[in-house]
C-alpha positions as CSV (number, residue, x, y, z in Angstrom):
1,M,0.0,0.0,0.0
2,L,2.9,2.4,0.7
3,R,4.1,2.2,-2.8
4,F,0.7,2.9,-4.3
5,Y,-0.1,5.9,-2.1
6,R,3.4,7.4,-2.1
7,D,4.8,6.5,-5.5
8,V,1.8,6.1,-7.7
9,L,-0.6,8.7,-6.2
10,R,2.4,10.8,-5.1
11,L,0.9,11.7,-1.7
12,P,3.6,13.5,0.5
13,L,4.8,11.0,3.0
14,H,4.8,12.1,6.6
15,S,5.9,9.0,8.5
16,I,6.0,5.2,8.4
17,H,4.8,3.3,11.5
18,E,5.8,-0.3,10.8
19,D,5.1,-1.5,14.4
20,E,1.6,-0.1,14.3
21,G,1.0,-1.1,10.7
22,F,0.2,2.2,9.1
23,V,1.8,5.1,7.1
24,A,0.9,8.7,7.4
25,F,0.7,11.3,4.6
26,Q,0.5,15.1,5.1
27,L,-2.0,16.8,2.8
28,G,-1.7,20.5,3.8
29,E,-3.3,20.7,7.3
30,V,-4.7,17.2,7.1
31,R,-2.9,14.0,8.1
32,F,-4.1,11.0,6.1
33,N,-3.3,7.6,7.6
34,V,-3.5,4.4,5.6
35,G,-3.2,1.2,7.6
36,R,-4.1,-2.4,8.0
37,H,-6.7,-3.7,10.5
38,A,-5.6,-6.8,12.3
39,G,-9.1,-8.3,12.0
40,V,-9.6,-7.7,8.3
41,S,-7.7,-9.1,5.3
42,G,-8.1,-9.5,1.6
43,Q,-10.3,-7.6,-0.8
44,S,-12.7,-5.1,0.7
45,R,-16.2,-6.6,1.1
46,D,-17.9,-3.2,0.6
47,P,-15.4,-1.0,-1.3
48,L,-18.0,1.7,-1.8
49,R,-18.8,2.3,1.9
50,V,-16.0,4.9,2.3
51,M,-14.6,6.7,-0.7
52,P,-11.8,9.3,-0.1
53,H,-11.7,12.1,-2.6
54,L,-8.4,13.6,-3.7
55,G,-8.5,17.1,-5.3
56,V,-6.4,17.5,-8.4
57,G,-5.7,20.5,-10.7
58,D,-6.0,18.6,-14.0
59,I,-8.0,15.4,-13.8
60,H,-7.4,14.4,-17.4
61,A,-3.6,14.6,-17.0
62,E,-3.7,12.8,-13.7
63,H,-6.0,10.1,-15.1
64,S,-3.6,9.5,-18.0
65,R,-0.6,9.4,-15.7
66,L,-2.2,6.9,-13.4
67,V,-3.5,4.6,-16.2
68,A,0.2,4.5,-17.5
69,E,1.1,3.4,-13.9
70,G,-1.3,0.5,-14.2
71,V,-4.0,1.9,-11.9
72,D,-7.5,0.5,-12.6
73,F,-10.3,3.0,-13.0
74,I,-14.0,2.1,-12.4
75,R,-15.0,5.4,-14.0
76,P,-12.9,7.7,-16.3
77,P,-13.1,11.5,-15.8
78,E,-16.7,12.7,-16.3
79,R,-18.2,16.1,-15.8
80,E,-20.6,16.3,-12.9
81,H,-23.8,18.4,-12.7
82,W,-22.1,20.8,-10.3
83,G,-19.5,21.7,-13.0
84,G,-16.5,19.7,-11.7
85,W,-15.0,16.5,-12.9
86,V,-14.9,13.1,-11.1
87,A,-12.9,9.9,-11.8
88,T,-13.1,6.7,-9.7
89,L,-10.2,4.3,-9.2
90,T,-9.2,1.4,-7.0
91,D,-6.1,0.9,-4.9
92,P,-4.3,-2.5,-5.0
93,D,-6.6,-3.9,-2.3
94,G,-9.8,-2.9,-4.1
95,N,-10.6,0.2,-2.0
96,V,-12.3,2.9,-4.0
97,L,-11.0,6.5,-4.3
98,Q,-12.1,9.4,-6.4
99,L,-10.2,12.2,-8.1
100,L,-12.0,15.5,-8.1
101,E,-11.3,18.6,-10.3
102,F,-13.3,21.5,-9.0
103,P,-14.8,24.1,-11.4
104,E,-12.9,27.4,-11.7
């Protein structure tokens, strides 16, 4: 998971906590932790239950870059009724994330 979130999504790494089983990323004022739960393993049984959104400046460029990295997209970039763009992807464990490009 570290490689995907740090190297593929290019989130800025804050710290690695191997003993506790998580990594932390710093997104401006927000700390985003990704970790494993001892009682859960394998593919997510309900991958749509929680869906983090990552804001990007150019969703089409980011989509192209991530596809070239081998990332699977459930939904390519599409314009939303509110004027922005949304694309939906999965991480290596099947968790669902969305890229958002907000309207100007």
